C-alpha positions in Angstrom: 18.8 7.5 5.8 18.7 7.2 2.1 15.1 7.1 1.0 14.1 7.6 -2.6 11.3 8.9 -4.9 9.9 7.6 -8.2 10.6 10.2 -10.8 8.2 9.1 -13.5 4.5 8.2 -13.9 5.4 4.7 -15.0 8.4 3.0 -13.3 10.0 -0.4 -13.4 9.4 -3.1 -13.9 10.8 -4.1 -10.5 11.1 -7.5 -8.9 8.7 -7.3 -6.0 8.7 -9.5 -2.9 4.9 -9.7 -3.0 3.8 -9.1 -6.6 6.5 -10.7 -8.9 7.6 -8.6 -11.9 5.7 -5.4 -11.2 5.2 -2.4 -13.4 4.6 0.6 -11.2 2.2 3.6 -11.6 2.8 6.7 -9.7 -0.2 9.1 -9.6 1.6 11.6 -7.4 4.2 14.3 -7.9 7.6 13.0 -9.0 9.7 15.3 -6.8 8.2 15.0 -3.4 6.0 12.6 -1.3 2.3 13.4 -1.1 0.4 11.3 1.4 -2.3 11.2 4.1 0.2 9.2 6.3 3.7 10.0 7.4 4.9 6.5 8.2 8.1 6.2 10.1 9.3 3.4 7.7 8.3 4.8 4.3 10.9 4.3 1.6 9.9 7.6 0.0 10.8 9.6 3.1 8.7 12.1 5.1 5.5 13.5 3.8 5.8 17.1 2.4 4.5 19.7 4.8 4.1 23.0 3.0 1.7 25.2 1.0 3.2 24.1 -2.2 0.7 23.7 -5.0 0.2 20.0 -5.7 0.4 19.0 -9.4 -0.8 15.6 -10.3 -0.7 13.9 -13.7 -4.1 13.8 -15.5 -5.9 10.6 -16.1 -5.2 11.0 -19.8 -1.5 11.5 -19.2 -1.4 8.3 -17.0 -3.2 6.3 -19.6 -1.0 7.5 -22.5 2.1 6.7 -20.6 0.9 3.3 -19.6 -0.3 2.3 -23.1 3.0 3.3 -24.6 4.9 0.9 -22.2 2.4 -1.9 -22.5 2.3 -1.7 -26.3 6.1 -1.7 -26.4 6.2 -4.8 -24.1 3.6 -6.5 -26.1 5.4 -6.0 -29.4 8.7 -7.2 -27.8 7.1 -10.3 -26.1 7.9 -9.0 -22.6 5.6 -10.0 -19.8 4.8 -8.6 -16.3 2.9 -10.1 -13.4 1.4 -7.0 -12.0 0.5 -3.4 -12.9 0.8 -1.8 -9.5 -0.4 1.5 -8.2 2.1 2.7 -5.6 4.6 5.6 -6.0 5.3 8.6 -3.9 2.5 8.4 -1.4 -1.2 7.4 -1.4 -2.5 6.6 -4.9 -6.2 6.9 -4.0 -5.7 10.7 -3.3 -5.8 11.3 -7.1 -9.2 13.0 -7.8 -9.7 10.8 -10.9 -8.6 7.6 -9.4 -11.7 5.6 -10.5 -11.3 6.9 -14.1 -7.6 5.9 -14.0 -8.5 2.4 -12.8 -11.1 2.0 -15.6 -8.6 3.1 -18.2 -5.9 0.8 -16.8 -8.2 -2.2 -16.9 -9.0 -1.5 -20.5 -5.3 -1.1 -21.4 -4.3 -4.2 -19.5 -7.0 -6.2 -21.3 -5.8 -5.0 -24.6 -2.0 -5.4 -24.3 -1.2 -7.5 -21.2 -4.3 -9.6 -20.3 -2.4 -12.0 -18.0 -1.2 -9.2 -15.7 -3.0 -8.5 -12.5 -3.9 -5.0 -11.4 -2.8 -4.2 -7.8 -3.3 -1.2 -5.6 -1.2 -0.6 -2.5 -3.2 1.8 -0.3 -3.2 3.0 3.3 -7.0 2.8 3.4 -7.3 6.5 4.3 -9.7 7.4 1.5 -12.2 4.7 1.9 -14.9 7.2 3.0 -15.1 8.1 -0.7 -17.5 5.9 -2.8 -15.5 6.5 -6.0 -12.4 5.1 -4.3 -14.1 2.0 -2.9 -15.8 1.4 -6.3 -12.5 1.6 -8.0 -10.8 -0.7 -5.5 -13.6 -3.3 -5.9 -12.7 -3.6 -9.6 -9.0 -4.4 -9.3 -7.5 -7.9 -8.9 -5.5 -7.2 -5.8 -7.0 -4.6 -3.4 -4.1 -4.4 -0.9 -4.9 -2.3 2.2 -2.7 -1.3 5.1 -3.3 -2.3 8.7 -0.1 -1.8 10.7 -1.6 -1.9 14.2 -4.2 -3.3 16.4 -4.8 -0.1 18.5 -5.2 3.6 17.8 -2.1 4.5 19.8 0.3 2.3 17.9 -1.4 3.2 14.6 -0.7 6.9 15.3 2.9 6.3 16.4 3.8 4.1 13.3 1.7 5.7 10.6 1.6 9.3 11.8 -1.8 9.8 10.1 -3.4 13.2 9.4 -5.4 14.2 12.5 -8.8 13.6 11.0 -8.0 10.0 10.2 -9.2 7.9 13.1 -8.2 4.2 13.4 -11.6 2.9 14.3 -13.2 4.5 11.2 -10.6 3.1 8.9 -11.2 -0.4 10.4 -15.0 0.1 9.8 -14.3 0.9 6.1 -12.1 -2.2 5.8 -15.0 -4.3 7.0 -17.3 -2.8 4.4 -15.3 -4.6 1.7 -16.9 -7.8 3.0 -13.7 -9.8 2.5 -12.8 -8.4 -1.0 -9.4 -7.2 0.1 -5.9 -8.2 1.1 -4.5 -6.8 4.3 -0.8 -5.8 4.3 1.0 -5.3 7.7 4.5 -4.2 8.3 5.8 -5.4 11.7 8.3 -3.1 13.3 9.5 -1.8 16.6 11.4 1.4 17.3 11.2 5.0 18.5 10.1 8.3 17.0 9.9 11.7 18.7 10.8 10.2 22.0 8.0 7.6 22.0 8.6 3.9 21.6 6.4 1.5 19.7 6.2 -2.2 18.9 3.4 -3.8 17.0 4.7 -7.3 17.8 3.8 -7.3 21.5 1.2 -9.8 22.6 -1.3 -7.0 23.3 -0.8 -5.5 19.8 -0.9 -8.8 17.9 -3.9 -10.0 19.8 -5.8 -6.8 19.1 -4.7 -7.0 15.4 -5.8 -10.6 15.1 -9.2 -9.7 16.5 -9.6 -7.0 13.8 -8.8 -9.6 11.1 -11.6 -11.8 12.3 -13.9 -8.8 11.8 -12.5 -7.7 8.5 -12.2 -11.2 7.0 -9.6 -10.5 4.3 -8.8 -12.9 1.4 -5.3 -13.1 2.7 -2.8 -11.3 4.9 0.7 -10.0 3.7 3.2 -9.9 6.6 6.6 -8.3 6.1 9.5 -6.4 7.9 11.4 -3.4 6.7 13.8 -4.1 3.9 14.8 -0.6 2.6 16.1 2.6 4.0 13.7 4.5 6.3 13.3 8.2 7.2 13.4 7.3 10.9 16.7 5.8 11.9 15.6 4.4 15.3 13.8 1.3 13.8 14.4 -2.4 14.3 13.8 -5.1 11.7 11.7 -7.9 13.0 13.2 -11.3 12.9 11.9 -14.2 10.8 10.9 -16.4 13.8 8.7 -13.6 15.2 7.0 -13.0 11.9 6.5 -16.8 11.3 4.8 -17.1 14.7 2.4 -14.3 13.8 1.7 -15.8 10.4 0.9 -19.1 12.1 -1.6 -17.4 14.3 -3.2 -15.8 11.3 -3.5 -19.2 9.6 -5.1 -20.7 12.7 -7.9 -18.1 12.3 -8.5 -19.5 8.8 -6.8 -16.8 6.7 -4.0 -17.3 4.3 -0.8 -15.7 5.5 2.0 -14.7 3.2 5.4 -13.8 4.6 7.9 -11.6 2.8 
């Protein structure tokens, strides 16, 4: 199916279901996806598997590109709701992620103080103190939790072999509630194996994890764009709403998109 890549460091702004008018920052290569996951639903396609040398923009290049855009917007009276780290894979892979976040906060405060800084992350790098320190500084620390069990996590997210579900959950707990959980609900088939994270067993296991993680809120959404795996099914509104209601019964704010 027709997936796409972001071909610049700064992209957008785009109208986001979750974040409003969002100016994107891509810390990854512009011509291929670079990620610790290989999610079956990723709009950027499959993760590159090769020995190709990875070239990432420097922190200085990112800051210069962002300041140029924000200064231009400021002079023209344009506003945005969010400065969002997303792009062609996992943003926290960048070796200078904390420095980039510090620079972004300073630039936001100077040119666009009303904008929130958001990070969309798969939570795979939370074993690194510099990453968790950086995420603790942003306005919206949005971390992925697409499953309630290891098996479904592996089928949907296709994580690198060293990334174990229970360890990621432990790292999410370490934020002590200073995070937003994002979950994409989906069913389908990949590599001859079927998966469905909307089953009673999966949802119950996922809800139990939420009680342990204690997030500020939970973002629930279905697929909306093209995906690399074709054998996927979009979850209907009623099913998502029922899951959202169960989240709210636990005392957490649930946002459906």
